[in-house]
N, C-alpha and C positions, 0 to 999 in steps of 0.2 A: 390496899389493893394494888396502889401504884408502886409501893415498895417491892412486892413480889413480882409484879409485871407478868401476871400469869394469863390474863384475859386474851382470848383470841390467839392463843399459841397453838402450834401444831400438836397432833396427838402424841402421846408419849407412852411407851410400852410399860413403864412402871405403874402409871395410874390406871391403864387398861387392866393390868393384872390385879390391882386392888378392886375394881369393880367386879371382875370375874370371880375373885375369892369371896367377895360379899355376897354375891348371888348364890355360890355353891355352899358357903357355910350356913347361910340362913335359908337355903332351899327355895329361893324366889326365882321367878323367870327374868326379873328385871332388876338392874342395879346401876347406879350413876354416882360420879364423883362430880359434884355440882359446886360451882363459884357463884355466889350471890352478889351482884352488882346492884346499883341503886335502882335500876329499872328493868333488870332482866336476870334471869337465872341461866348461866352459861355452863354447858356440860364439858368439862375437861375429859371425861371418860365415860362411856356407856357399855352396858352389857344387855343384850336383848332388846334394844331400843335403836332401831336403824333409822336414819334420814332425819333425826331431830338433833340439833346443836344447842338450841336455846328455848326458853319459854318466859313469858311475862312474870313479873313478881305477884301480881294480883290477879285473882286470888291465889295464894302460894303455900304449897306445903313446905317447900325448902325455906321460904322467907319466914315461916313460922318456926321451923325446927332450928334454924341457925342461931335464934335468940336464946335457946335453952342451954342450960348447963349440964344436962344429962341427955341420954337418947330420947327422941320424940317418937311416940308409938301411937298409931291408929290401928286397932285390931279389926274394926268393921267400919268402913268408911260411910256405909250406907245410914248407919245408926248413929255415928258420932256427930255431935252438933258442930264440931270444928270443921268438918268436911262434907257434911250431908249435901250441900249444895255446890260442891266443887265440880268443874266441868271434867276433870279426869276421871271422877267417880260416874258421872252420868254420861259421859261420852263414849267414843269408840273403844278406848282402853279398858274402861270398867274397873278401875282400881278399887280394890276392897280392903287391902292391907298396905300399911306404909310404916317404915321405920327408918329413922335417920339419927346420925351422931354428928355433932358440930365439928369443924375443923377449926381449932382455935390457936392463935399464935402464942408464943411464950409470953408475949406482954398483954395477953388477954383480948386481942382483937379477933373478931369472927369472920372467916373468909368464906365459909360455905358448909356443906355437909356431904357425907357418905350416906347414900340412900338405898333401900331396898324396896320393891313393890311387887304385890302379888294380885290376881284377879279373883282370889277367894280369901274370905275372912279367916283369921288365924291368931293364934297367941305368939307372942315372942318371948322365948325363954330368956332367963337371966344370963345364960352362957352366950346366946345369940347376941344380945345387946351389948354384952362385954366385948365380943369380937367385933362388933360394929365400931365400938368406941376405940379399939386398938387399930383398927383399919383407918379410921380418921386420924389418929395420931401418927401412923405411918405415913399418910398423905402429907401431914404437916411437916414431918421429918424429910420427905422428898422435896417439899417446897423450900425448906431451909437450905437443903443441899444445892438445890437449883439456884437459889438467891446467892449462895456462896460462890458457886461457880460463876454466875453472871458478874459477881463483883470482882472475881479473879480475872475474868475475861476483860471487864472494863478497865481494871488496874493496869493490865498487861497492854491494852490498847493505849492507854494513857501514857505509860512508861515508853512504849514505842513511839508515840507521837512526840513525847518530850525529848526522847533521844535523838529523834529525827530533827526536831527544832535545834537541840544542843549541837548536832552534827552540822546543821546548816550555819549555826552561829560560829562554831569553830572554824568551819571553812572561810566564812566571810572574814573572821577575825584574823585567820592565818594569812589570807590574801592581803589584808590591810597591813599586817606586821611584815609580810614579805616585801610589800611595795614601799613600806617605810624603811625597812632595812636596806633594800636596794637603793633607794634614794639617798639614805644617809651614807652608805657606802661609797656612793659616786662623788659625794662631797669630800671624801677623804682620800681620793685618788684624783690624779690629773685627768681631765677628760680626754687628753691626747698628749703624746709626747712632742716636744718642740722640734723644730728644724735646727740642728746643730751643724754648721758647715763642716763638710769633710768627715762626718761621723754618721754611722748607721745605728739607730736606736730601736729596741723592741722590748716590750713588756708584756706581762701576764699576770692576771689575778685569778685564782681559782678558789672560791670561798667553800669552807667546809660545810656551811648551811646557807640556804638561801633566805632562811627565816631569822638569821641572827647577823649582827654586824661583826665582821672579823677584826682582828688586831694587826693585820699586816698592812704596810704602807710603803709608798715609794714615790719619788719625784725627781724631775730634772728642770733646773731654772737658770737663767743667765745671771751673771754678776758683772760688775764694772770691769773694763779693761779687757774685754773679749774672753774672760773666763767663764766657765759653767760649773755649777755645783749639782751633785746628785746624792741621793740617799735611799737606802732601803732598810726597812726595820720591822719589828714585831713587838707588840706591847703584850702585857699579860692580860688574859681574860678574853671574854667575848661580851657582845651585847652593849647596852648603853654606857657602862662604866668603861669598857675599852673603847668605844667610840669618843668619848670624852678625852681619855688619855691619848689616844691617837691624834686628835685634833690639836692638843697641846703640844705634843712632842713635833708634830709635822710643822706647825706654824712657828714654833720656837727654833727649829733647825733652819728654817728659811730667813727668819730675822737675825739669828746669830751669824749665819753666813754673811749677810750684808755688813755686819759690824766687824767681824774678824773671820775670814773664810778658812783659817787653818784648821783642819780637822779636829785636832785635840782640843782646841779652843772652843770649836762649836759644841763638841760632846760635853765639854765641861759646863757650858752655858745651859744645855738641856738638862744635865743632871742637877744642876742647882734649881731649875725651874720644876722639876718633878718632885724635888725634896721639899720645896717651899709650898707646894700645893696641898691645901688641907684635904684630908682624906681619912677614911676609916679602913681601908684596905691596902694591899700592896699596889704600888704605882712604879713599876720599872719597866724597861724595854731593853731590847737588843737593837743596835743600830749600826750600820755601816754607812760612813759619810765620805764622800770624794770630792776633790777639786780637780777640774780639768782645765788645762791651758794649752794652747797650741804650742808645739814643739819648735823652737826658733832654729834648731838645727836640721829641720826637714820635715816631710809630711808625717803627721801623727800627733800625739797629744803627750803632755807630761801629766801623770796622774798621782795625785797624793791621796792616800786612803787612810782613814783612821776608823778603828773599830771599838765598839763598846759592847763586848760579850756576844758579838754576833758571829754567825757562821763565816768561814773564811771565803773570800772571793776567789774565784777561779779565773787564771789567765791562760788562754789558749794562745800560745806564742808560736809564730811561724818564724823560726830562726833561719839564717842563711844556710845553704847546704842542702836544701830540698826537703821533702816531706818526712824522710826518715829520721831527720833531726829535730822535728817538731816536738815540743814538750809541753807539759801542763805544769804551771807553777801555782802554788798555794800562797795567796797573799796573807797579811797580818792574822795570826791566829790569836793573839792575846787581847787583853783589854776587858774591863770589868763590866758588869751590867750598868745600864744608865738608869739612874733614879734609885739605886739600892743603898748606896753609901755616900756620905758627905765628901770623903776623900778618896773617892774612886779614881783609879789610874786607867788611862787609856792608851792605846798604842797606835802608831801610824808608820807607814812606809810609803816610799815613791817608786814609780815604775814607769817605763816609757811604753806607750801603746802605739805601736807602728802599723804600717799598711798590712792588711790580712790578719791582724790579730784581734782577738775578742776578750772582753772582760765581761765575767758573768757574776751577778749579785743574785742571791736566793734566800729564801726563809727556810726554816728547819723542816717545814712541811714537806718540802721536796725530798731531802735526805731520809726523812722518817717514813716516806711512802713505801709501802710493802710491795716486795717483788717476791713472788714464789714463797710467800710466808715470812720473809726476812726483810728488814728495813733496807732501802736502797743503799744509804750511807755514803760517806766520802768517797771510798774506793769505788763503789759502783758508779758514782756520778763521774769520777775521773775516767774511768773506762768508757763511759758513754760519750764524754767530751773527746777523748782521745780518738774515737771512731769518726769524729766530725771535724777534723782540722780543716781549716779553710772555710768552713761554714760561716756564713755571715749571720749577724744578730737576729734577723727575722726569721731565717731558716732554722737556726738553732733553738729559738723559743718555739717555733711551730713543732720541731720534733720533740722537745721536752713536753709540750702540751699533750701531743699524741700519746706519748709514754704514760703521762699521768691519766689520761682518759682510758687507756688500755689496762693499766694495773690498779688504778684507784679512782674510779669514777665518782665515788663518794669519800673522799679523804677525811681522816678524823681531825685535821688541822688545815688552816688556811695555807694556801702556797702562793707566793709572790715572786716573780721573776723579773729581772731588769739586765738586759745584755746591750753592749756597745761594741761596734766594730769599726776600726778605720778601714775604709775600703782599699783595696789594691788599686794601682793607677787605672786599670782597665774596668773596675767595678763602678757601678752608679750608686751613690749614696740613697738608702731607702730608709723607711721608718715602718715598724710594725708595733701595734698594741691591741 
């Protein structure tokens, strides 16, 4: 009974039609579809019997009929010893004829009966009893269908509940991963750019995903003798492997610069460190490393740049003769990937960074950013910078950041920017990051 969960359920048209058909085909005024519980007989459907939903099992016609393997028939209840003292026979209903077929599950359990009742004695023909058995089988089929539907609904509810739990778990895990990634990323980038006398610094980092650790990095740090070192790079991959490679590259760059700050020497040390690190996958990076020292000949800095397969730096130079003579120079373009080959060759060049001039380092996520369906590219970047001659580091990085947000709010690759400007004599040195 618990399996089919049928007791005390609302009326159902399918069962009502079975009761009506039983009364019509056996030509009786009353018919019921009855479910026999331990202490009551509950009517799932009735025909010709209003206001009655259940009766007791003792003394019971249904309780007797449900135990039979074949239809149970009482042709004259007054003379039949099984029913002669039954209250339905001697009461207001005055039942004289009763026939019932058991409702039996596929595994042999008996749930109830399909019954017909009459107030006059009569015979039940073989065809009528066969019809009654067929109707009981139809009731059983309906109960099986209902059970199947209930199980489907329950399964769907369970799936929805599980999906909701999984969604909540995924959201919680996603938040944890995002927090972890953000925290880890912060350890791979300087918390703030340092104060470099007579130099304006600005930086920006735009991750491709807040749920993953990117491979772009940069830093600016002091060296003995009033010199400063800086670098910007991009390691292969994303996630934890990229974070480990970034950490190794970043701290090797800093340590190597203290030992020998010449850019090619520093890049060679990093190359050896990456090649000596045990790994099961590629461990290489592109790096631009620079050395800053005050220009003894006047305001500004002497800059030595070394590149290991990285995007060329951009120098926005304000030459004498006015704005019309301002040009953009591309600094060293050669240099092999860092960590790819034992005998990798790196290139370097030197340049003077004077008042009003800006040096920009960036990762390839910037030039790969699509504009109107096409990558920004080196030419697009040069045109962009040419329109901002005289723009300081902070303003330049802010303009580039606005452009990134406008054309690629969700870039496919990380973007890192590092800019430095020697202020003109009337400018105030500032920092932006």
